[in-house]
N, C-alpha and C positions, 0 to 999 in steps of 0.2 A: 884789509887793502884782497880786490878781488883776482882768485887765483888765475891765471891768465896760463894755464898750460891747454888749453884749448882755444882753439880761435873762435871769436866772436859769431862770425856766422854759426857753426858747428853749435857751439850755443841756442843759438834761435834756432837751427835745424830739429835739435832734439826738441826745443821749447814746446815748436811749435804742435809734435805730437801729444806731447804733457798735454795739453792745453786740450787737444778733442779726446784723448783717453779721459780731461775730465769733465766735462760737458756731457761726453758719450753716456758716464758712471751718472754726472747728474741726470740723466734725460732717461735713466732708463728703472728711474725709480715714481718719474713723472706720467707716465704713460706703455704700455706694450702695442700700443699702435705706431707699425711702421712709419706711417703716411708721418705722424704727428713726433715722432721720434725723429726722423731727416729733420722736416720743418725745424724744431729746437734747438736741434745738431748745427744746420748752418748759418742758422740764423748768432750764432755766438761763435763760429769759428771763422769766420772770416777777417781780413785787415780792418774791414770798420770800427766790428767789436771791440778788435782786438787794441785799437788803437783809442775806445774808450774806455777800455779796463785802464790802460796807461797811466793813461786822466784821472782815473778813479783813485789809484795807488799812489803815485805822485806823490805827495804830500808827506808821507809815511814811510819814501824811500831814505835806507840814508844815505852820506855822502860817496859810499866807493858804490851804490847799487846807483846812483844816477850816473855818475860816469861811466859806467857799466851801461845805460840804458843811452847813453847821449852819443857814446862812440860807435852802436850797433846802430841805433839809429843812421847815426852819418856812412854806411856800409854805400857801397855802390847796388846800384839798383838795378834788377834786369828789366833789360832795354824794352819787354810785354808789360813794366807793371810804371811805365810813366805818368800814365793815364790820370793815375790816384798817389803818384809821387810821398806829396806830405803822409800820407793817411798808413802807404802801404810801411815809410820808415819807422813810423811809430808801431805800426802791428810789429817790426823786427825787432826793434827794441822792445818789447811785450813779447813778444817772444825768446828772447833772449838774455830775460831775468827770468823766466819761470825754465826755461836749460841750464842756466844759474844755480838755482837755488834745486832746483829738480836734481845734481849733481854733487852737488856741494854742500846743500843747506834746506833738507827737508824740514825742519824745524821752522824752518822763514812762507819755504813756498806752505806746506798746511796753514799759518798766522795768514798769507794771502789770499787763499782760497776759502776764506775760509769769511774772509772781508767780505769778499767777492758774494759769495753767497751767501750775503743778511741787505743785499741790494736790491733796487728794483728789479736789474737789470736777469735775477735769478729769482724771482720770483714765481 
């Protein structure tokens, strides 16, 4: 059962920053060129990419994680995001999972980091 001591939006909030640190850590081992660092990071820290990552990991999520993602996906969307409504919802679900794992299950987080790092998205 998923620990609900924290609101879903707060899991997504921390998950967004944890994901960015993960990506930035990945990029510093790829290059020291600041322009390239920025390019690699912004290509992976955005709603479209995060939505793709949710699709990638979804088959490996357990029932509780799927439920957390479903509930996070259904959170109200800020007005300015309506143009990418579906993508933003998927990204929020991904961020909520990252945030939950970061706070409650670092082993599971590490498992998915390793899964993601082995894809063409991180080659």
